C-alpha angles and dihedrals in degrees: 000000000000133000093255121120113209122190118184121192125186113206105174113196094011120123110229088230088063094058127088128191124198134173126205142134092014096305138102115221120202115191137163149120131274105208125209106232096184128109111272092228093063113103124210129197091197134012125192102188126076116229126196137046124345137182131188126186118204117191110220131204113284096251095052113124127197092233091060 
């Protein structure tokens, strides 16, 4: 096992331009917006995907530095 830290995030339906990454206080924050690209006049009885803003905070090992 190496010293690499790999974080994989699946963001289905999210444009990469709508995602922001930030690092501070030993944590990685992933935030963004999943936009609804459907016509507004379409009605749904049920919807299984969340649309709107999201944010996830991932605590990293103590010795992790932003420049790594």
